[in-house]
PLY file of the C-alpha trace (Angstrom):
ply
format ascii 1.0
element vertex 260
property float x
property float y
property float z
element edge 259
property int vertex1
property int vertex2
end_header
-263.02 -192.96 -153.63
-261.33 -194.04 -157.03
-264.49 -194.18 -158.55
-265.81 -190.98 -157.77
-261.83 -189.72 -158.48
-262.41 -191.39 -161.93
-265.59 -190.03 -162.89
-264.54 -186.70 -161.64
-261.39 -186.65 -164.23
-263.90 -187.88 -166.62
-266.51 -185.19 -166.10
-263.49 -182.70 -166.15
-262.12 -184.08 -169.18
-262.94 -182.98 -172.56
-265.77 -185.64 -174.12
-264.42 -187.76 -176.86
-267.52 -186.39 -179.56
-265.87 -182.79 -178.65
-262.37 -184.21 -179.91
-263.59 -185.29 -183.05
-266.06 -182.20 -184.40
-263.75 -181.97 -187.37
-264.88 -185.46 -188.60
-268.42 -185.05 -187.20
-269.67 -184.34 -190.38
-268.20 -187.52 -191.89
-269.46 -190.20 -190.11
-273.30 -188.67 -191.17
-272.31 -188.60 -194.50
-271.45 -192.07 -193.90
-274.57 -193.10 -192.52
-276.06 -191.24 -195.35
-274.17 -193.36 -197.97
-272.09 -190.81 -198.74
-267.84 -192.04 -198.70
-265.65 -192.92 -196.00
-264.07 -189.73 -194.34
-261.33 -188.49 -196.72
-257.26 -188.70 -195.76
-255.53 -185.93 -194.59
-254.01 -184.15 -197.84
-251.11 -182.67 -196.05
-249.84 -186.31 -194.11
-251.77 -188.59 -196.93
-253.46 -190.58 -193.64
-256.83 -190.87 -191.89
-257.25 -188.77 -188.84
-256.24 -190.56 -185.64
-259.20 -191.49 -183.32
-258.48 -189.80 -180.08
-258.00 -192.32 -176.62
-260.74 -192.27 -174.26
-259.83 -190.60 -171.33
-259.59 -193.23 -168.55
-257.88 -194.97 -171.20
-255.23 -192.60 -171.28
-255.13 -192.60 -167.41
-254.79 -196.54 -167.15
-252.48 -196.43 -169.99
-250.23 -193.85 -168.03
-250.84 -195.41 -164.56
-250.14 -199.10 -165.49
-251.66 -202.44 -163.80
-249.56 -201.80 -160.71
-249.78 -198.14 -160.32
-253.53 -198.95 -160.90
-253.62 -201.18 -158.39
-251.81 -199.74 -155.56
-254.16 -196.55 -155.74
-257.33 -198.68 -155.76
-256.07 -200.36 -152.93
-255.27 -197.41 -150.98
-258.76 -195.94 -151.99
-260.79 -198.88 -150.86
-258.78 -199.04 -147.44
-258.95 -195.43 -146.95
-262.79 -195.79 -147.54
-263.46 -198.78 -145.52
-261.96 -197.33 -142.37
-263.53 -194.08 -143.20
-267.32 -195.62 -142.09
-265.86 -197.57 -139.37
-264.31 -194.81 -137.42
-267.32 -192.98 -138.31
-269.07 -195.71 -136.65
-267.11 -196.15 -133.90
-267.13 -191.97 -133.22
-271.12 -192.20 -132.42
-271.72 -191.01 -129.05
-274.28 -194.08 -128.80
-270.66 -196.09 -129.02
-269.10 -194.04 -126.74
-271.22 -192.05 -124.34
-275.08 -193.67 -124.46
-277.58 -191.42 -123.21
-279.57 -194.65 -121.87
-276.42 -196.14 -120.08
-275.63 -192.75 -118.33
-279.01 -192.11 -117.15
-279.90 -196.22 -116.34
-276.83 -196.12 -114.11
-277.46 -192.55 -112.38
-280.79 -193.71 -111.38
-279.38 -197.12 -110.00
-277.08 -195.06 -107.72
-279.49 -192.60 -106.88
-281.95 -195.74 -105.86
-278.66 -197.28 -103.95
-278.98 -199.63 -106.07
-275.16 -200.64 -106.59
-275.34 -203.91 -107.62
-278.32 -203.24 -110.09
-275.92 -200.62 -111.71
-272.66 -202.73 -111.44
-274.39 -205.35 -113.76
-276.20 -202.24 -115.78
-272.64 -201.19 -116.53
-270.37 -204.36 -117.60
-273.41 -205.92 -119.35
-272.70 -202.27 -122.09
-270.04 -202.55 -124.41
-269.67 -198.96 -124.66
-266.76 -196.48 -123.70
-268.67 -195.51 -120.89
-269.61 -198.89 -119.65
-266.77 -200.11 -119.41
-265.06 -197.28 -117.64
-268.09 -197.18 -114.79
-267.95 -201.08 -114.26
-263.82 -201.09 -114.08
-264.56 -197.93 -111.48
-267.67 -199.69 -109.40
-266.00 -202.75 -109.66
-263.14 -200.95 -107.23
-264.91 -198.84 -104.92
-264.58 -201.14 -102.22
-260.91 -200.97 -101.80
-261.25 -197.18 -101.99
-262.17 -194.01 -104.05
-258.18 -193.44 -105.47
-258.20 -196.78 -106.39
-261.41 -196.95 -108.83
-260.18 -193.44 -110.44
-257.15 -195.46 -111.33
-259.14 -198.19 -112.26
-261.02 -195.93 -114.88
-258.25 -194.38 -115.58
-256.78 -197.40 -116.62
-259.76 -198.65 -119.04
-259.79 -195.24 -119.92
-256.69 -195.16 -121.85
-257.13 -198.83 -122.83
-260.08 -197.66 -124.67
-259.17 -194.32 -126.51
-255.78 -195.87 -127.68
-257.58 -198.55 -129.25
-259.73 -195.79 -131.10
-256.45 -194.10 -131.47
-254.84 -196.93 -133.20
-257.88 -198.12 -135.20
-258.01 -193.92 -136.63
-254.11 -193.67 -137.16
-254.36 -196.18 -140.18
-255.95 -193.49 -141.85
-253.52 -191.11 -141.38
-250.65 -193.44 -142.59
-252.40 -193.79 -145.79
-252.65 -189.87 -146.06
-248.88 -190.32 -145.68
-248.17 -193.24 -147.92
-250.60 -192.28 -150.78
-248.32 -188.78 -151.85
-245.14 -190.75 -151.02
-246.22 -193.47 -153.83
-247.21 -190.49 -155.80
-244.15 -188.76 -155.64
-242.41 -192.13 -156.66
-244.12 -192.74 -159.62
-242.89 -188.65 -160.52
-239.84 -190.12 -160.35
-240.28 -193.42 -162.50
-241.84 -191.35 -164.77
-239.43 -188.75 -165.38
-236.67 -191.63 -165.41
-238.78 -193.49 -168.22
-238.68 -189.88 -170.58
-235.00 -189.54 -170.23
-234.39 -193.17 -171.01
-236.30 -192.47 -173.82
-233.97 -188.99 -174.95
-230.94 -191.22 -173.99
-230.85 -194.14 -175.85
-233.15 -193.09 -179.10
-230.62 -192.37 -182.07
-232.50 -189.29 -183.41
-234.92 -186.96 -181.42
-237.95 -189.52 -179.93
-241.39 -188.52 -180.98
-243.11 -186.63 -178.99
-245.78 -189.44 -177.34
-242.80 -191.43 -176.29
-242.12 -188.61 -174.14
-245.59 -188.00 -173.44
-246.21 -191.82 -171.73
-243.54 -191.09 -169.19
-244.84 -187.43 -168.34
-248.00 -189.15 -167.99
-246.98 -191.52 -165.38
-244.96 -188.89 -163.63
-248.54 -186.52 -163.32
-251.15 -189.18 -162.90
-249.66 -190.73 -160.12
-248.86 -187.01 -158.40
-252.42 -186.03 -159.33
-253.75 -189.36 -157.36
-251.58 -189.67 -154.66
-252.94 -186.14 -153.43
-256.25 -186.76 -154.49
-256.01 -189.92 -151.78
-254.11 -188.21 -149.30
-255.83 -184.72 -149.00
-259.24 -185.88 -147.46
-257.49 -188.60 -145.81
-255.96 -185.96 -143.35
-258.83 -184.48 -143.60
-261.13 -186.99 -142.28
-258.64 -187.98 -139.81
-258.11 -184.72 -138.00
-262.32 -184.20 -138.09
-262.46 -187.77 -136.55
-259.80 -187.37 -134.09
-261.30 -184.10 -132.81
-264.71 -185.61 -132.04
-263.31 -188.64 -130.46
-261.30 -186.56 -128.34
-264.04 -184.64 -127.19
-266.38 -187.90 -126.27
-263.21 -189.05 -124.43
-263.47 -185.76 -122.38
-266.50 -185.82 -121.61
-266.87 -189.58 -120.50
-264.12 -189.01 -117.98
-265.89 -185.71 -117.25
-269.21 -187.80 -116.51
-267.68 -191.13 -114.96
-266.50 -189.23 -112.32
-269.23 -186.85 -111.71
-270.72 -190.35 -111.67
-268.21 -191.90 -109.03
-267.56 -188.84 -107.13
-270.43 -189.93 -104.78
-267.93 -192.88 -103.36
-265.83 -190.53 -102.53
-266.01 -190.87 -99.15
-266.64 -194.45 -99.19
-265.51 -197.25 -97.50
-265.13 -201.25 -98.22
-268.16 -201.80 -97.09
-270.03 -199.55 -99.84
-270.19 -201.20 -102.45
0 1
1 2
2 3
3 4
4 5
5 6
6 7
7 8
8 9
9 10
10 11
11 12
12 13
13 14
14 15
15 16
16 17
17 18
18 19
19 20
20 21
21 22
22 23
23 24
24 25
25 26
26 27
27 28
28 29
29 30
30 31
31 32
32 33
33 34
34 35
35 36
36 37
37 38
38 39
39 40
40 41
41 42
42 43
43 44
44 45
45 46
46 47
47 48
48 49
49 50
50 51
51 52
52 53
53 54
54 55
55 56
56 57
57 58
58 59
59 60
60 61
61 62
62 63
63 64
64 65
65 66
66 67
67 68
68 69
69 70
70 71
71 72
72 73
73 74
74 75
75 76
76 77
77 78
78 79
79 80
80 81
81 82
82 83
83 84
84 85
85 86
86 87
87 88
88 89
89 90
90 91
91 92
92 93
93 94
94 95
95 96
96 97
97 98
98 99
99 100
100 101
101 102
102 103
103 104
104 105
105 106
106 107
107 108
108 109
109 110
110 111
111 112
112 113
113 114
114 115
115 116
116 117
117 118
118 119
119 120
120 121
121 122
122 123
123 124
124 125
125 126
126 127
127 128
128 129
129 130
130 131
131 132
132 133
133 134
134 135
135 136
136 137
137 138
138 139
139 140
140 141
141 142
142 143
143 144
144 145
145 146
146 147
147 148
148 149
149 150
150 151
151 152
152 153
153 154
154 155
155 156
156 157
157 158
158 159
159 160
160 161
161 162
162 163
163 164
164 165
165 166
166 167
167 168
168 169
169 170
170 171
171 172
172 173
173 174
174 175
175 176
176 177
177 178
178 179
179 180
180 181
181 182
182 183
183 184
184 185
185 186
186 187
187 188
188 189
189 190
190 191
191 192
192 193
193 194
194 195
195 196
196 197
197 198
198 199
199 200
200 201
201 202
202 203
203 204
204 205
205 206
206 207
207 208
208 209
209 210
210 211
211 212
212 213
213 214
214 215
215 216
216 217
217 218
218 219
219 220
220 221
221 222
222 223
223 224
224 225
225 226
226 227
227 228
228 229
229 230
230 231
231 232
232 233
233 234
234 235
235 236
236 237
237 238
238 239
239 240
240 241
241 242
242 243
243 244
244 245
245 246
246 247
247 248
248 249
249 250
250 251
251 252
252 253
253 254
254 255
255 256
256 257
257 258
258 259
């Protein structure tokens, strides 16, 4: 994500060749054997070469903020992929398990149904195996066992997903910290300088303030958006697991201990 942000910033920025259009003819003349670029007649100095945009960003952020934002962006990408894979229907509510479990129940093959559910590591498999394992003690006990396992599995999904929301909260705070830090640096130049400080010195602190804010928001916005999208998907799948498992186990509503 950091590379994508950097690429987007580089594309949006004016190319170095455009920034040096005024001196474009001089190198061509030098290549043809002409003289080097002439000095500026007003100042007597050669024109300065502008920094590359990415070099300017790195210079403004420094090694500390660069590492922090890289760590946050790579962690966000890893969490996004993990949660996206975990929220797939095959991992929460597999169709094969649902159909196979129902077929065993219709054939009154309760032991086979239990073995099928217990061998499946999906959300639905754990809920069904917990309920069928307690059905000999009564339907209410089976429902309670299913609810406990369902809440535990749902909490596991929520915990992993909550780290994305944490990154979405921390990133703008880091950006705000960098904003204050950069402005303090600029005002320090004004306060400690015996004369009027050059604009380039003030621009360093302002650049730090603006770039940290920009990157903090650039990480936080997709983090919060992805968190809410995946959370809604997980909530919907958990609800479907509850409806499907209760529908399958409802046939044991009047079951006694001998009906396992």
